[in-house]
C-alpha positions in Angstrom: -26.2 154.7 33.7 -24.1 153.8 36.2 -22.7 150.3 35.4 -22.7 149.5 39.0 -26.3 150.0 39.3 -27.0 147.9 36.3 -25.0 145.0 37.8 -26.9 145.5 41.1 -30.3 145.2 39.2 -29.0 142.2 37.2 -27.8 140.3 40.6 -31.2 141.3 42.3 -32.9 139.0 39.8 -33.3 135.3 39.8 -30.2 134.3 37.6 -32.5 133.0 34.8 -34.3 136.3 34.6 -30.9 138.3 34.7 -30.1 136.2 31.5 -33.3 136.9 29.9 -33.1 140.6 30.5 -29.6 140.8 29.2 -30.7 138.9 26.1 -33.5 141.6 25.6 -30.7 144.2 25.9 -28.6 142.6 23.3 -31.5 141.6 20.9 -30.8 138.0 21.2 -34.3 138.0 22.7 -37.5 139.9 21.6 -39.0 140.2 25.0 -39.2 139.0 28.5 -41.4 138.7 31.6 -39.7 139.4 34.9 -41.3 138.2 38.1 -40.7 139.2 41.8 -38.6 142.4 40.8 -38.0 144.1 44.1 -39.4 147.4 44.0 -36.1 149.0 45.3 -34.7 148.1 41.9 -37.5 149.8 39.8 -35.7 153.1 39.2 -32.7 151.2 37.8 -35.1 149.2 35.6 -36.6 152.4 34.1 -33.1 154.0 33.6 -31.9 151.0 31.9 -34.8 150.7 29.6 -34.7 154.2 28.6 -30.9 154.2 28.0 -31.1 150.8 26.0 -34.2 152.1 24.2 -36.2 149.2 25.5 -40.0 149.4 26.1 -41.4 148.6 29.9 -44.7 147.7 31.1 -46.2 147.1 34.5 -49.3 147.5 36.6 -49.6 150.7 38.7 -52.6 151.9 40.5 -53.5 154.2 37.8 -53.6 150.9 35.4 -51.1 149.5 33.0 -48.1 151.8 32.6 -45.8 151.6 29.6 -42.7 153.6 29.4 -41.2 154.3 26.1 -38.3 156.4 26.1 -39.4 159.8 27.8 -42.9 158.9 27.1 -45.3 157.4 29.9 -48.4 155.8 28.5 -51.1 154.7 30.9 -54.2 152.7 30.1 -56.9 152.5 32.9 -58.6 149.1 32.0 -61.9 147.7 33.1 -62.7 144.1 33.3 -62.7 142.5 30.0 -61.1 145.2 28.1 -58.1 144.6 25.9 -54.9 146.4 26.1 -54.0 148.0 22.8 -52.3 151.3 21.5 -55.8 152.9 21.3 -56.3 152.2 25.1 -53.2 154.1 26.1 -53.3 157.6 26.9 -49.9 159.3 25.9 -48.5 162.1 28.0 -45.1 163.2 28.5 -44.2 163.2 32.3 -41.0 164.1 34.0 -39.1 161.0 35.1 -39.7 161.7 38.8 -43.6 161.5 38.1 -43.6 158.2 36.4 -46.2 155.9 38.3 -44.7 153.4 40.5 -45.6 149.8 40.0 -48.3 147.9 42.2 -46.6 145.8 44.6 -47.6 142.5 46.3 -47.2 141.7 50.0 -43.7 140.9 49.4 -42.8 144.4 47.9 -42.2 142.8 44.4 -43.8 143.4 41.0 -44.1 141.6 37.6 -42.8 143.7 34.7 -42.7 143.1 30.7 -39.8 144.3 28.8 -39.5 144.2 25.0 -37.5 145.9 22.0 -40.4 147.4 20.3 -43.9 148.6 21.4 -46.0 146.2 19.4 -44.3 143.2 20.9 -44.9 144.6 24.4 -48.6 145.3 24.0 -49.2 141.9 22.5 -47.1 140.3 25.3 -49.1 141.9 28.0 -52.2 141.4 26.5 -51.8 137.6 25.9 -50.3 137.2 29.4 -52.7 139.4 31.4 -55.8 137.6 29.6 -54.1 134.4 30.7 -55.3 132.6 27.4 -54.3 129.0 27.1 -55.4 127.8 23.9 -52.9 126.5 21.4 -52.9 129.7 19.2 -52.3 132.0 22.2 -49.5 129.7 23.5 -47.5 129.6 20.2 -47.8 133.3 19.9 -46.6 133.8 23.3 -43.6 131.5 22.6 -42.9 133.3 19.5 -43.0 136.9 21.5 -40.8 135.5 23.9 -38.4 134.2 21.2 -38.6 130.3 22.2 -37.6 127.6 19.6 -40.4 126.6 17.5 -39.7 123.0 18.2 -39.9 123.6 22.0 -43.3 125.5 21.6 -44.7 122.8 19.5 -43.7 120.2 22.4 -45.2 122.4 24.9 -48.6 122.7 23.0 -48.6 119.3 22.3 -47.7 117.9 25.8 -48.7 120.7 28.1 -46.6 122.2 30.8 -46.5 119.3 33.3 -45.7 116.6 30.9 -43.2 118.4 28.9 -41.3 119.2 32.1 -41.8 115.7 33.4 -40.2 114.0 30.2 -37.3 116.5 29.9 -36.5 115.8 33.6 -36.8 112.1 32.9 -34.4 112.1 30.1 -31.8 113.8 32.3 -32.3 111.2 35.0 -32.2 108.3 32.2 -28.9 109.8 30.9 -27.4 110.5 34.2 -27.3 114.3 33.5 -29.3 114.9 36.8 -25.9 114.8 38.4 -24.7 117.3 36.0 -26.6 118.9 33.1 -25.5 121.6 30.7 -25.8 125.1 32.1 -27.2 126.5 29.0 -30.6 124.5 29.8 -30.8 126.5 33.0 -30.0 129.9 31.4 -33.4 129.6 29.3 -36.8 129.5 30.8 -38.7 127.4 28.5 -38.9 123.6 28.6 -36.4 122.0 25.9 -38.1 119.8 23.7 -35.2 117.2 24.1 -31.6 117.2 25.5 -30.4 117.3 21.8 -32.3 120.6 21.2 -29.3 122.6 19.7 -31.7 125.7 19.2 -32.1 125.8 23.2 -28.4 125.2 23.9 -27.5 128.0 21.4 -30.1 130.2 23.0 -28.5 129.3 26.4 -25.2 130.4 25.2 -26.3 133.6 23.5 -28.2 134.6 26.7 -24.9 134.1 28.9 -22.9 135.9 26.2 -25.2 138.8 26.4 -24.7 139.0 29.9 -21.0 138.9 29.6 -20.9 141.8 27.3 -22.9 143.9 29.6 -20.6 143.0 32.9 -18.0 140.3 33.4 -18.6 140.5 37.0 -22.4 140.1 36.8 -21.6 137.2 34.3 -19.3 135.5 36.7 -21.9 135.7 39.6 -24.9 134.6 37.7 -22.9 131.3 36.2 -22.0 130.5 39.7 -25.5 130.8 40.7 -26.8 128.8 37.9 -24.1 126.1 38.3 -26.0 124.9 41.5 -28.3 122.2 42.5 -32.2 122.5 41.6 -34.6 120.9 44.0 -37.8 120.3 42.4 -40.7 120.8 44.8 -43.6 120.7 42.4 -44.7 119.9 38.9 -43.6 121.9 36.0 -40.8 124.4 36.2 -40.7 124.7 40.1 -37.3 124.6 41.6 -35.4 125.6 44.7 -31.7 126.5 43.8 -28.9 125.9 46.4 -25.2 125.3 46.9 -24.6 122.2 49.2 -22.4 122.8 52.1 -19.7 120.7 54.0 -21.7 121.3 57.2 -23.1 118.4 59.3 -26.9 118.4 59.6 -27.8 118.7 63.2 -29.6 115.6 64.9 -32.9 117.3 65.4 -33.5 118.1 61.9 -32.4 114.4 60.8 -34.9 113.2 63.3 -37.7 115.7 62.0 -37.1 114.3 58.4 -37.3 111.0 59.4 -40.7 111.5 60.8 -42.3 113.1 57.8 -40.4 111.5 54.6 -39.5 108.0 53.8 -35.7 107.4 53.8 -34.9 111.0 53.2 -31.6 112.4 52.2 -30.3 115.2 54.3 -28.3 118.3 53.4 -26.9 121.8 54.7 -27.3 124.2 52.1 -27.2 127.8 51.0 -30.5 128.5 49.3 -30.5 131.2 46.7 -32.9 133.8 45.4 -36.4 132.0 44.8 -37.8 132.6 41.1 -41.0 133.9 42.4 -41.9 134.9 45.8 -45.0 133.2 47.1 -46.5 132.0 50.3 -49.0 129.0 50.6 -50.1 127.0 53.6 -52.6 124.3 54.2 -52.8 122.3 57.3 -49.2 120.8 57.8 -47.9 121.6 54.4 -46.3 124.8 53.5 -44.4 126.7 51.0 -42.6 130.0 52.1 -40.7 130.8 49.0 -39.9 134.4 50.4 -36.6 136.4 50.8 -36.2 134.6 54.3 -35.7 131.4 52.6 -32.5 132.5 51.2 -29.2 131.7 53.1 -28.3 128.7 55.6 -31.0 125.9 55.6 -31.4 122.3 56.2 -33.0 120.3 53.4 -34.5 116.8 53.4 -36.0 115.2 50.2 -37.3 111.8 49.2 -37.3 111.5 45.4 -41.1 111.2 44.3 -42.3 111.6 47.9 -41.7 114.9 49.5 -39.3 117.6 50.6 -38.7 119.6 54.0 -36.7 122.7 54.6 -36.0 124.4 57.9 -33.9 127.1 59.1 -31.2 126.7 61.9 -33.7 127.9 64.5 -35.9 124.9 63.4 -38.5 127.3 61.6 -40.3 125.2 58.7 -40.2 127.0 55.4 -41.2 124.4 53.0 -43.1 120.9 53.7 -44.6 119.3 50.7 -45.4 115.7 49.6 -47.0 114.0 46.8 -50.3 114.5 48.6 -50.1 118.2 47.8 -50.1 117.4 44.1 -53.2 117.1 42.2 -54.4 113.5 42.0 -54.4 113.6 38.1 -50.7 114.7 38.1 -49.5 112.0 40.4 -48.2 109.7 37.5 -45.5 112.5 37.2 -44.1 112.4 40.8 -41.2 110.5 39.9 -39.4 113.7 38.7 -40.6 115.8 41.5 -38.7 116.2 45.0 -35.6 115.5 43.2 -32.3 117.3 42.9 -30.9 118.2 39.4 -27.2 119.4 39.3 -25.9 121.9 36.7 -22.3 121.8 35.6 -20.6 124.8 34.4 -18.0 124.5 31.5 -17.9 128.3 30.8 -15.2 130.6 31.2 -16.1 132.7 34.3 
């Protein structure tokens, strides 16, 4: 495969997902879930999987598709049926007739990538079944290569609390102003700031990326070494680079009207982790391709966030009122900015 195409694919992803995919390629990670992959990069993903002997799965109109080398396996599943090797009808199809992924309104799709068939089948089955019992969560963590200590912490505390406590620890130690980049190269919630297994994984993921392409590595490190604005509970961040550009008076006035004592910035917003759109009354979340680029940001820690374009179009307006009442005890770590420091050779 043309290295340039591989680099384009990696750089089309959110930087954390680029790290995860590179880690699966190198063997540092057994499998990964890539969300909001743009359809135009699907052919490059198929070629990469075949050349690197990876197994790939996604939803198509015909059902679940699994690509294993030159084999195309399709399972037309009814409601309540489980995905297994017995459910797959094996056919050998010319590469031009591989079923295209079923995409969302944003032209993106979710795909599963693994180093072996059984890992992929189990990953897809557990994820698509949306099982949330401790046993299923532990197995998912194992399949995705997360440290056992972090999986145990996640099961014990739950997604909301585990992220809240990790971010609280960053704040308490002043690391919200400059946390290690390794924490942002991985997807899981570290059990603590002293989790050496997480730091080692982060380094391994980044090294996997460097082995594939120094160019991709350099760009991804720059993107990871950004500011991360928490807009909700759990792992929900908008990534950006602050710009030394004055915020226009109209945006400052708008921010003061909807947020208490807001901090205002001019920023370059990077690719969202997941493309999504939600609106209810005055509140709005438009994490789409259009969110990227020059924007004005206002945020009040623990209170809310406002993001608008230079044309005054509001892309995000969320406050503590948009959180579930039972989760308001965790709001102190939401609507805050967490900065990553890069101490790696780029």
